[in-house]
C-alpha positions in Angstrom: 0.0 0.0 0.0 1.6 3.3 -1.1 2.2 6.2 1.3 0.4 8.5 -1.2 -2.7 6.3 -1.0 -2.6 6.2 2.8 -2.3 9.9 2.9 -5.2 10.4 0.5 -7.3 8.0 2.5 -6.5 9.9 5.7 -7.4 13.2 4.1 -10.7 11.7 2.9 -11.6 10.3 6.3 -10.8 13.7 7.8 -13.1 15.5 5.4 -15.9 13.0 6.0 -15.5 13.3 9.7 -15.7 17.1 9.4 -18.9 16.9 7.4 -20.5 14.4 9.9 -19.5 16.3 13.0 -22.3 18.3 14.7 -22.3 22.1 14.0 -22.0 22.7 17.7 -21.4 20.3 20.6 -24.4 19.5 22.7 -24.5 21.2 26.1 -25.8 20.3 29.6 -29.5 21.1 30.2 -29.9 24.4 32.1 -31.4 23.7 35.6 -34.2 26.2 35.3 -35.8 24.7 32.1 -37.6 22.0 34.1 -39.4 24.4 36.5 -40.4 26.6 33.6 -41.9 23.7 31.8 -43.9 22.6 34.9 -45.1 26.1 35.4 -46.2 26.4 31.8 -48.0 23.0 31.9 -49.9 24.1 35.0 -50.9 27.4 33.4 -52.1 25.6 30.3 -54.2 23.2 32.3 -55.8 26.1 34.2 -56.6 27.8 30.9 -58.2 24.6 29.5 -60.3 24.3 32.6 -61.4 27.9 32.3 -62.3 27.5 28.6 -64.4 24.5 29.5 -66.2 26.0 32.5 -66.8 29.5 31.0 -67.4 28.7 27.4 -68.2 25.1 26.3 -69.9 24.0 29.5 -71.3 27.3 30.8 -73.7 26.8 33.7 -75.4 30.2 33.4 -76.0 29.7 29.6 -77.7 26.4 30.2 -80.0 27.9 32.8 -81.0 30.7 30.4 -81.6 28.3 27.5 -84.0 26.3 29.7 -85.5 29.6 30.8 -85.2 28.6 34.4 -83.8 30.6 37.3 -80.1 29.7 37.9 -79.6 27.8 41.1 -75.8 28.0 41.3 -72.9 28.4 38.9 -69.5 26.7 39.2 -66.0 27.8 38.2 -62.7 27.4 40.1 -60.1 29.6 38.6 -56.7 28.1 38.8 -54.7 31.2 39.7 -51.0 30.3 40.1 -49.6 31.0 43.5 -46.0 31.2 42.4 -44.1 33.8 40.3 -43.1 32.9 36.8 -39.7 31.1 36.8 -36.9 32.5 34.9 -37.0 31.8 31.2 -33.7 30.1 30.5 -31.2 32.2 28.4 -30.2 29.0 26.6 -33.5 28.8 24.8 -33.8 30.5 21.5 -34.7 34.2 21.5 -38.0 33.7 19.6 -39.1 31.0 22.0 -38.2 33.1 25.0 -40.3 36.0 23.6 -43.2 33.6 22.9 -43.1 32.3 26.4 -43.0 35.7 28.0 -46.0 37.0 26.0 -48.1 33.8 26.4 -47.5 33.5 30.1 -48.4 37.1 30.8 -51.5 36.9 28.6 -52.8 33.7 30.1 -52.2 34.9 33.6 -54.1 38.1 33.0 -57.0 36.2 31.3 -57.3 34.0 34.4 -57.2 37.0 36.7 -60.0 38.8 34.7 -62.1 35.6 34.6 -61.9 35.2 38.3 -63.1 38.8 39.0 -65.9 38.6 36.4 -67.1 35.3 37.6 -67.3 36.5 41.2 -69.5 39.4 40.0 -71.8 36.9 38.2 -71.8 34.4 41.2 -72.8 37.2 43.6 -75.5 38.3 41.2 -76.9 34.8 41.0 -76.6 34.2 44.8 -78.5 37.4 45.5 -81.2 36.6 42.9 -80.6 40.1 41.4 -81.9 38.7 38.1 -85.4 39.0 39.5 -85.0 42.8 39.6 -83.5 43.4 36.2 -84.8 40.4 34.2 -81.3 39.0 33.7 -79.8 42.1 32.0 -76.6 42.4 34.0 -76.2 38.6 34.3 -76.4 38.2 30.5 -73.8 41.0 30.1 -71.4 39.4 32.6 -71.9 35.9 31.2 -71.1 37.2 27.6 -67.8 38.6 29.0 -67.1 35.2 30.6 -67.8 33.3 27.4 -65.4 35.6 25.5 -62.8 35.1 28.2 -63.2 31.3 28.0 -62.6 31.4 24.3 -59.5 33.5 24.8 -58.3 31.1 27.5 -58.7 28.2 25.1 -56.5 30.0 22.5 -54.0 30.8 25.3 -53.9 27.1 26.4 -53.1 26.0 22.8 -50.3 28.6 22.5 -48.7 27.4 25.8 -49.1 23.8 24.7 -47.3 24.6 21.4 -44.5 26.3 23.2 -44.1 23.4 25.6 -43.8 21.1 22.6 -41.3 23.3 20.8 -39.1 23.5 23.9 -39.0 19.7 24.3 -38.0 19.4 20.7 -35.3 22.1 21.2 -33.9 20.3 24.2 -33.8 17.0 22.4 -31.9 18.5 19.5 -29.4 20.6 21.3 -28.7 19.3 24.8 -26.9 16.3 26.3 -29.2 13.7 27.7 -27.0 11.2 29.3 -29.5 8.7 30.7 -30.3 6.3 27.9 -33.8 5.6 29.2 -34.7 9.3 29.3 -33.1 9.7 25.8 -35.3 6.9 24.5 -38.4 8.5 26.2 -37.6 11.7 24.3 -37.2 9.8 21.0 -40.5 7.9 21.6 -42.3 11.1 22.4 -41.1 12.5 19.1 -42.6 9.5 17.3 -46.0 10.4 18.8 -46.0 13.9 17.3 -47.4 12.7 13.9 -50.5 11.6 15.7 -50.9 15.0 17.5 -50.4 16.7 14.2 -53.1 14.7 12.5 -55.5 15.3 15.5 -54.8 19.1 15.1 -56.6 18.9 11.6 -59.9 18.3 13.4 -62.7 17.3 11.1 -60.3 17.2 8.2 -58.1 14.5 9.9 -57.6 11.2 8.0 -59.0 8.5 10.3 -57.2 5.8 8.3 -53.9 7.5 9.0 -54.8 8.0 12.7 -55.7 4.2 12.9 -52.3 3.3 11.4 -50.4 5.6 13.8 -52.4 4.3 16.8 -51.5 0.7 15.8 -47.8 1.6 15.5 -47.7 3.4 18.8 -49.6 0.6 20.6 -47.0 -1.9 19.5 -44.2 0.5 20.7 -46.0 1.1 24.0 -46.4 -2.6 24.7 -42.7 -3.2 23.9 -41.5 -0.4 26.2 -43.7 -1.5 29.1 -42.3 -5.0 28.8 -38.7 -3.6 28.8 -39.4 -1.4 31.8 -40.8 -4.3 33.7 -37.5 -6.2 33.1 -35.4 -3.3 34.5 -35.0 -3.2 38.3 -34.8 0.2 40.0 -36.4 2.0 37.1 -37.6 5.5 38.1 -41.2 6.5 38.2 -41.3 8.9 35.2 -40.5 6.4 32.4 -43.2 4.2 33.9 -45.7 7.1 34.0 -44.8 8.2 30.5 -45.7 4.8 29.0 -48.1 3.2 31.4 -50.2 6.3 32.1 -49.9 9.1 29.6 -49.3 7.2 26.4 -51.7 4.4 27.5 -54.4 7.0 28.1 -53.9 8.6 24.7 -54.0 5.2 22.9 -57.0 3.8 24.8 -58.9 7.0 24.0 -58.1 6.8 20.3 -58.9 3.1 20.0 -62.3 3.7 21.5 -62.9 6.8 19.3 -61.9 4.9 16.2 -64.3 2.1 17.0 -67.1 4.5 17.7 -66.2 6.5 14.5 -67.1 3.6 12.2 -70.7 4.9 12.2 -69.4 8.5 11.8 -72.2 9.8 14.0 -72.8 13.4 15.0 -71.0 12.6 18.3 -67.9 11.5 16.3 -67.9 14.9 14.6 -68.3 16.6 17.9 -65.3 14.7 19.4 -63.1 15.8 16.4 -64.0 19.5 17.0 -61.4 22.1 18.2 -63.1 22.6 21.5 -62.2 22.0 25.2 -62.1 18.4 26.3 -63.1 16.8 23.0 -61.2 13.5 22.3 -59.0 15.2 19.7 -58.2 18.2 21.9 -57.7 16.1 25.0 -55.3 13.7 23.3 -53.3 16.6 21.8 -52.9 17.8 25.4 -51.7 14.3 26.5 -49.1 14.2 23.8 -47.8 17.7 23.5 -48.2 18.6 27.2 -48.5 15.7 29.6 -46.0 13.3 27.9 -43.7 16.2 27.3 -43.8 17.2 31.0 -43.1 13.6 32.1 -40.0 13.8 29.9 -38.9 17.0 31.7 -39.5 15.4 35.1 -37.4 12.5 34.1 -34.6 14.9 33.1 -34.4 16.3 36.6 
């Protein structure tokens, strides 16, 4: 073998290695990313609950539709008791800006909803509707419905940012625990299902069925592997046995019910609080993502 050939080979290997090397080395995960993600997940849940109570399942509206006096109305605003954690400087600047705007907007919406709901609850409790024929109550409730719709939009914004942050972390930071790394990779494989669900009534049920079958097989394989590992932490178990299980069970039931394509099926595909499609997007983009961040800590 000639020296010239060896030298040429070495140069070629060097060039290939240069092209295959990452643009920048991965770095350790900043310690304050986890607390931020848990804060955002809690805020998103509170906004989803507000959207359901104030908009899609509004007690006062149901009473008025039945033309019967309201007996009581229910809403428990989930106001966060802790200040917003620091937004990690290591996150991309656009993502940092999105987080700051979404968190501030969602927090203000929840604050306004609590104040407006108290006014309506006092109005109902005092039976003031008997004096003004529901005028003030209808005005207050209209404000609450609008706030509920805005809370739903805020919850979806926070969910999207939670997902983008998990993707950003998986792509750019060191994850040394192989089980946690695999959790992240498996979570990534569920995103195609979440994306199809986001299409609502235009979603391809055949594609959803295929994705659910693939993920069910993956879920069963992972649960068997976890069962064979002693001393495995709680978060991988929760990721597969609770969050992913729930999403897949929900979708298998929905697909069986959807064979008749009833009006209820169309309702569960709608972009509304607590429909099957919306709830399962939350499970994938928020709950499973949060379990991943807990496992990182």
